[in-house]
MIMIBA-992060 format. One record per atom (N, C-alpha, C): atom name; residue in one letter; x negated, y, z negated. Coordinates in nm, 4 decimals. Last residue first. Example, Ala and Ser with C-alpha at 12.3 -4.5 7.8 and 13.67 -1.06 7.14 Angstrom:
REM MIMIBA-992060
 atom type        x        y        z
    N    s  -1.2850  -0.2250  -0.7080
   CA    s  -1.3670  -0.1060  -0.7140
    C    s  -1.2900   0.0030  -0.7870
    N    a  -1.3190  -0.5690  -0.7800
   CA    a  -1.2300  -0.4500  -0.7800
    C    a  -1.3200  -0.3300  -0.7800
***
This chain:
REM MIMIBA-992060
 atom type        x        y        z
    N    i  -7.2942  12.9040  -7.2457
   CA    i  -7.3140  12.8673  -7.1050
    C    i  -7.3306  12.7174  -7.0946
    N    f  -7.2290  12.8885  -7.5074
   CA    f  -7.1728  13.0002  -7.4311
    C    f  -7.1880  12.9746  -7.2821
    N    e  -7.3162  12.7110  -7.7018
   CA    e  -7.2320  12.6607  -7.5936
    C    e  -7.1601  12.7725  -7.5178
    N    d  -7.5073  12.7918  -7.8654
   CA    d  -7.3716  12.8292  -7.9036
    C    d  -7.2692  12.7871  -7.7994
    N    k  -7.7230  12.7060  -7.7212
   CA    k  -7.7001  12.6450  -7.8528
    C    k  -7.5610  12.6793  -7.9075
    N    k  -7.7166  12.8707  -7.4966
   CA    k  -7.6787  12.7295  -7.4826
    C    k  -7.6463  12.6684  -7.6182
    N    f  -7.8224  13.1084  -7.5852
   CA    f  -7.6794  13.1035  -7.5560
    C    f  -7.6304  12.9597  -7.5364
    N    y  -8.0902  13.0257  -7.6197
   CA    y  -8.0154  13.0869  -7.7301
    C    y  -7.8652  13.0756  -7.7061
    N    d  -8.1667  12.9450  -7.3637
   CA    d  -8.1594  12.8464  -7.4718
    C    d  -8.0754  12.8982  -7.5882
    N    i  -8.1609  13.1999  -7.2402
   CA    i  -8.0725  13.0928  -7.1923
    C    i  -8.0558  12.9874  -7.3024
    N    i  -8.3660  13.3239  -7.3851
   CA    i  -8.2303  13.3790  -7.3896
    C    i  -8.1307  13.2711  -7.3473
    N    s  -8.5827  13.1659  -7.3054
   CA    s  -8.5436  13.1694  -7.4462
    C    s  -8.4014  13.2221  -7.4633
    N    d  -8.5972  13.2286  -7.0346
   CA    d  -8.5720  13.0894  -7.0745
    C    d  -8.5243  13.0829  -7.2198
    N    i  -8.6574  13.5037  -7.0659
   CA    i  -8.5332  13.4615  -6.9989
    C    i  -8.4992  13.3175  -7.0365
    N    i  -8.9088  13.4859  -7.1948
   CA    i  -8.7956  13.5503  -7.2624
    C    i  -8.6635  13.5077  -7.1978
    N    l  -9.0626  13.3465  -7.0005
   CA    l  -9.0504  13.2963  -7.1369
    C    l  -8.9273  13.3549  -7.2063
    N    k  -9.0402  13.5212  -6.7785
   CA    k  -8.9863  13.3850  -6.7709
    C    k  -8.9659  13.3276  -6.9108
    N    n  -9.1742  13.7483  -6.8777
   CA    n  -9.0355  13.7581  -6.8365
    C    n  -8.9700  13.6193  -6.8338
    N    q  -9.4312  13.6432  -6.9115
   CA    q  -9.3565  13.6959  -7.0266
    C    q  -9.2078  13.6983  -6.9963
    N    q  -9.4946  13.5849  -6.6450
   CA    q  -9.4863  13.4755  -6.7425
    C    q  -9.4081  13.5188  -6.8673
    N    k  -9.4982  13.8449  -6.5379
   CA    k  -9.4067  13.7446  -6.4830
    C    k  -9.3874  13.6288  -6.5814
    N    a  -9.7034  13.9687  -6.6886
   CA    a  -9.5658  14.0183  -6.6955
    C    a  -9.4647  13.9152  -6.6454
    N    d  -9.9094  13.7080  -6.8343
   CA    d  -9.8883  13.8237  -6.7474
    C    d  -9.7392  13.8582  -6.7506
    N    l -10.0042  13.6334  -7.1647
   CA    l  -9.9150  13.6041  -7.0532
    C    l  -9.9068  13.7280  -6.9657
    N    f -10.2014  13.4974  -7.4115
   CA    f -10.1918  13.6019  -7.3102
    C    f -10.1027  13.5538  -7.1970
    N    p  -9.9960  13.3477  -7.6706
   CA    p -10.1069  13.3452  -7.5754
    C    p -10.0923  13.4614  -7.4774
    N    l  -9.9103  13.4888  -7.9837
   CA    l  -9.8692  13.4509  -7.8491
    C    l  -9.9912  13.4449  -7.7589
    N    n -10.0238  13.3550  -8.2899
   CA    n -10.0281  13.4609  -8.1890
    C    n  -9.9825  13.4074  -8.0543
    N    e  -9.8111  13.2130  -8.5240
   CA    e  -9.9128  13.1865  -8.4223
    C    e  -9.9075  13.3001  -8.3215
    N    k  -9.6446  13.3239  -8.7111
   CA    k  -9.7158  13.1991  -8.7437
    C    k  -9.8309  13.1732  -8.6483
    N    l  -9.5181  13.6088  -8.8507
   CA    l  -9.5899  13.5584  -8.7334
    C    l  -9.6705  13.4366  -8.7750
    N    t  -9.2111  13.5965  -9.0119
   CA    t  -9.3556  13.5977  -9.0281
    C    t  -9.4163  13.5407  -8.9010
    N    w  -8.9202  13.8036  -9.0030
   CA    w  -8.9936  13.6842  -8.9641
    C    w  -9.1416  13.7055  -8.9925
    N    h  -8.6140  13.9200  -9.1451
   CA    h  -8.7572  13.9374  -9.1196
    C    h  -8.8196  13.8018  -9.0888
    N    p  -8.2964  14.0894  -9.1264
   CA    p  -8.3794  13.9693  -9.1252
    C    p  -8.5251  14.0028  -9.0916
    N    w  -8.1425  14.3131  -9.3520
   CA    w  -8.2131  14.2989  -9.2247
    C    w  -8.3024  14.1752  -9.2296
    N    g  -8.0199  14.3695  -9.5917
   CA    g  -7.9648  14.2620  -9.5099
    C    g  -8.0320  14.2426  -9.3755
    N    d  -8.1422  14.5408  -9.7594
   CA    d  -8.0385  14.5979  -9.6726
    C    d  -7.9765  14.4934  -9.5800
    N    e  -8.3358  14.3885  -9.8808
   CA    e  -8.2240  14.4349  -9.9640
    C    e  -8.1112  14.4978  -9.8828
    N    d  -8.4086  14.1442  -9.6175
   CA    d  -8.4443  14.2451  -9.7167
    C    d  -8.3190  14.2907  -9.7919
    N    r  -8.4150  13.7890  -9.5706
   CA    r  -8.3542  13.9203  -9.5469
    C    r  -8.3975  14.0171  -9.6563
    N    g  -8.6643  13.5612  -9.4391
   CA    g  -8.5544  13.6029  -9.5256
    C    g  -8.5029  13.7408  -9.4872
    N    a  -8.8406  13.4593  -9.2591
   CA    a  -8.8913  13.4844  -9.3938
    C    a  -8.7813  13.5251  -9.4912
    N    f  -8.8742  13.2349  -8.9949
   CA    f  -8.7814  13.3218  -9.0660
    C    f  -8.8271  13.3344  -9.2106
    N    e  -9.1628  13.2478  -8.8037
   CA    e  -9.0886  13.1715  -8.9034
    C    e  -9.0000  13.2695  -8.9797
    N    y  -9.2865  13.2343  -8.4654
   CA    y  -9.2372  13.3065  -8.5826
    C    y  -9.1655  13.2099  -8.6756
    N    f  -9.3731  13.0409  -8.2887
   CA    f  -9.4503  13.1646  -8.3005
    C    f  -9.4116  13.2440  -8.4246
    N    g  -9.2277  12.8129  -8.2353
   CA    g  -9.3268  12.8083  -8.3414
    C    g  -9.4091  12.9339  -8.3586
    N    f  -9.0181  12.8168  -8.0675
   CA    f  -9.1466  12.7820  -8.0072
    C    f  -9.2593  12.7788  -8.1103
    N    p  -8.8070  12.9154  -8.2202
   CA    p  -8.8082  12.7722  -8.1851
    C    p  -8.9395  12.7246  -8.1217
    N    e  -8.8845  13.1980  -8.2305
   CA    e  -8.8965  13.1096  -8.3476
    C    e  -8.8963  12.9611  -8.3094
    N    l  -8.8225  13.3527  -8.0159
   CA    l  -8.9521  13.2847  -8.0129
    C    l  -8.9743  13.1925  -8.1327
    N    l  -8.5713  13.4590  -8.0783
   CA    l  -8.5885  13.3823  -7.9549
    C    l  -8.7172  13.3002  -7.9547
    N    a  -8.6239  13.5974  -8.3143
   CA    a  -8.5283  13.4864  -8.3157
    C    a  -8.5451  13.3974  -8.1928
    N    c  -8.8033  13.7925  -8.2151
   CA    c  -8.8453  13.6970  -8.3186
    C    c  -8.7536  13.5750  -8.3209
    N    i  -8.6335  13.9249  -8.0340
   CA    i  -8.7564  13.8602  -7.9864
    C    i  -8.8039  13.7559  -8.0881
    N    a  -8.4348  14.0257  -8.2095
   CA    a  -8.4007  13.9314  -8.1027
    C    a  -8.5243  13.8552  -8.0559
    N    i  -8.5874  14.2012  -8.3636
   CA    i  -8.5179  14.0891  -8.4286
    C    i  -8.4858  13.9828  -8.3249
    N    h  -8.6507  14.3852  -8.1633
   CA    h  -8.7580  14.3044  -8.2231
    C    h  -8.6993  14.1829  -8.2958
    N    i  -8.4012  14.4991  -8.1275
   CA    i  -8.4583  14.4221  -8.0167
    C    i  -8.5727  14.3343  -8.0677
    N    i  -8.3884  14.6247  -8.3761
   CA    i  -8.2876  14.5237  -8.3422
    C    i  -8.3373  14.4373  -8.2259
    N    e  -8.5967  14.8095  -8.3541
   CA    e  -8.6053  14.7038  -8.4546
    C    e  -8.5063  14.5908  -8.4244
    N    v  -8.4881  14.9735  -8.1557
   CA    v  -8.6138  14.9027  -8.1285
    C    v  -8.6293  14.7869  -8.2271
    N    k  -8.2717  15.0718  -8.3006
   CA    k  -8.2473  14.9926  -8.1797
    C    k  -8.3714  14.9113  -8.1431
    N    e  -8.4051  15.2198  -8.4941
   CA    e  -8.3280  15.1024  -8.5356
    C    e  -8.2985  15.0119  -8.4158
    N    d  -8.5092  15.4244  -8.3373
   CA    d  -8.6021  15.3327  -8.4035
    C    d  -8.5305  15.2075  -8.4534
    N    k  -8.2653  15.5505  -8.2533
   CA    k  -8.3560  15.4888  -8.1567
    C    k  -8.4504  15.3889  -8.2231
    N    k  -7.9876  15.4594  -8.4659
   CA    k  -8.0922  15.5508  -8.4217
    C    k  -8.1864  15.4747  -8.3298
    N    y  -7.6658  15.3317  -8.3714
   CA    y  -7.7971  15.3135  -8.4330
    C    y  -7.8928  15.4178  -8.3787
    N    k  -7.3290  15.3072  -8.4333
   CA    k  -7.4330  15.3867  -8.3670
    C    k  -7.5630  15.3679  -8.4438
    N    k  -7.2438  14.9612  -8.4687
   CA    k  -7.2272  15.1022  -8.5036
    C    k  -7.3301  15.1782  -8.4232
    N    y  -7.1214  14.6337  -8.4940
   CA    y  -7.1824  14.7384  -8.4126
    C    y  -7.1473  14.8749  -8.4688
    N    p  -7.1720  14.4602  -8.8079
   CA    p  -7.0899  14.5078  -8.6957
    C    p  -7.1604  14.6201  -8.6208
    N    k  -7.4455  14.2345  -8.8581
   CA    k  -7.3691  14.3526  -8.8994
    C    k  -7.2854  14.3992  -8.7813
    N    g  -7.6294  14.0406  -8.7960
   CA    g  -7.5068  14.0026  -8.8652
    C    g  -7.4262  14.1194  -8.9183
    N    l  -7.8722  14.0136  -8.6729
   CA    l  -7.8612  14.1090  -8.7832
    C    l  -7.7360  14.0803  -8.8652
    N    e  -7.8069  13.8419  -8.4671
   CA    e  -7.8961  13.7940  -8.5726
    C    e  -7.8921  13.8853  -8.6951
    N    q  -7.6455  14.0150  -8.3168
   CA    q  -7.5928  13.8867  -8.3638
    C    q  -7.6763  13.8348  -8.4813
    N    l  -7.8292  14.2152  -8.2566
   CA    l  -7.7120  14.2464  -8.3387
    C    l  -7.6522  14.1196  -8.3980
    N    g  -8.0038  14.0648  -8.0942
   CA    g  -8.0513  14.1249  -8.2188
    C    g  -7.9373  14.1600  -8.3125
    N    i  -7.8330  14.0089  -7.8804
   CA    i  -7.8876  13.8980  -7.9604
    C    i  -7.9354  13.9513  -8.0955
    N    i  -7.7948  14.2718  -7.7897
   CA    i  -7.6802  14.1926  -7.8352
    C    i  -7.7275  14.0763  -7.9228
    N    f  -8.0581  14.3369  -7.7136
   CA    f  -7.9916  14.4142  -7.8184
    C    f  -7.8732  14.3358  -7.8753
    N    l  -8.0980  14.1588  -7.5027
   CA    l  -8.1803  14.1475  -7.6234
    C    l  -8.1158  14.2210  -7.7402
    N    i  -7.9101  14.2702  -7.3281
   CA    i  -7.8906  14.1327  -7.3752
    C    i  -7.9743  14.1100  -7.5013
    N    a  -8.0289  14.5171  -7.2839
   CA    a  -7.8956  14.5121  -7.3447
    C    a  -7.8672  14.3724  -7.4002
    N    d  -8.2651  14.4428  -7.1536
   CA    d  -8.2716  14.5050  -7.2860
    C    d  -8.1368  14.5008  -7.3569
    N    y  -8.1560  14.3359  -6.9084
   CA    y  -8.2408  14.2562  -6.9966
    C    y  -8.2422  14.3123  -7.1391
    N    d  -7.8249  14.4681  -6.8634
   CA    d  -7.9636  14.4461  -6.8253
    C    d  -8.0343  14.3676  -6.9351
    N    l  -7.5004  14.3676  -6.7874
   CA    l  -7.5959  14.3965  -6.8928
    C    l  -7.7369  14.3702  -6.8417
    N    e  -7.2153  14.4976  -6.6321
   CA    e  -7.3396  14.4223  -6.6184
    C    e  -7.4355  14.4657  -6.7283
    N    e  -6.9041  14.4820  -6.8125
   CA    e  -7.0082  14.5554  -6.7402
    C    e  -7.1314  14.4671  -6.7308
    N    d  -6.7305  14.3476  -6.9837
   CA    d  -6.6755  14.4309  -6.8761
    C    d  -6.7782  14.5212  -6.8091
    N    f  -6.8179  14.1600  -7.1612
   CA    f  -6.8376  14.3002  -7.1967
    C    f  -6.7883  14.3983  -7.0901
    N    r  -6.7439  13.9119  -7.0481
   CA    r  -6.7205  13.9370  -7.1908
    C    r  -6.7244  14.0859  -7.2245
    N    e  -6.8295  13.9301  -6.7837
   CA    e  -6.6876  13.9058  -6.8132
    C    e  -6.6542  13.9448  -6.9574
    N    k  -7.1026  13.9614  -6.8321
   CA    k  -7.0285  14.0671  -6.7622
    C    k  -6.8794  14.0525  -6.7873
    N    l  -7.1596  13.7157  -6.9474
   CA    l  -7.1733  13.8367  -7.0288
    C    l  -7.0992  13.9534  -6.9643
    N    k  -7.1171  13.5518  -6.7239
   CA    k  -7.0346  13.5341  -6.8442
    C    k  -7.0412  13.6576  -6.9334
    N    q  -7.3200  13.6495  -6.5513
   CA    q  -7.1786  13.6578  -6.5131
    C    q  -7.0880  13.6474  -6.6355
    N    q  -7.5503  13.5826  -6.6986
   CA    q  -7.5214  13.7234  -6.6692
    C    q  -7.3749  13.7420  -6.6299
    N    l  -7.5267  13.3014  -6.6920
   CA    l  -7.5201  13.3736  -6.8185
    C    l  -7.4856  13.5200  -6.7955
    N    r  -7.5623  13.2612  -6.4170
   CA    r  -7.4361  13.2196  -6.4802
    C    r  -7.4182  13.2917  -6.6137
    N    e  -7.8229  13.3523  -6.3872
   CA    e  -7.7147  13.4219  -6.3176
    C    e  -7.5791  13.3869  -6.3795
    N    w  -7.9504  13.1588  -6.5464
   CA    w  -7.9637  13.3012  -6.5790
    C    w  -7.8499  13.3810  -6.5137
    N    e  -7.8967  12.9256  -6.4092
   CA    e  -7.8420  12.9419  -6.5446
    C    e  -7.8458  13.0893  -6.5858
    N    s  -7.8150  13.0011  -6.0631
   CA    s  -7.9067  12.9651  -6.1711
    C    s  -7.8374  12.9841  -6.3068
    N    i  -7.6158  12.8577  -5.8097
   CA    i  -7.6321  12.9640  -5.9081
    C    i  -7.7221  12.9162  -6.0227
    N    m  -7.7055  12.7700  -5.4835
   CA    m  -7.6732  12.7247  -5.6174
    C    m  -7.7056  12.8352  -5.7174
***
């Protein structure tokens, strides 16, 4: 039986004509939340875009609260609650589950 994660990866592969790794999926979510068309971004901007994705993914769990957009249109969140200590496997599961939930809300999967 195919997992939701595998089904999501297949749908993204169909959509983008290539397999996307974990970071690429976070980057896509960050771009979606940024609300700007794709362009070439500097390395530090790419890191910020992935941070946008993490904040958006963890907001439903109460860890972050959307604070608004700055003058350049970049979204910002406020940390509401520190994340508990999670080992690498637990972190990975939390983010993957959050990614699945993110795409479910848009009925992508």
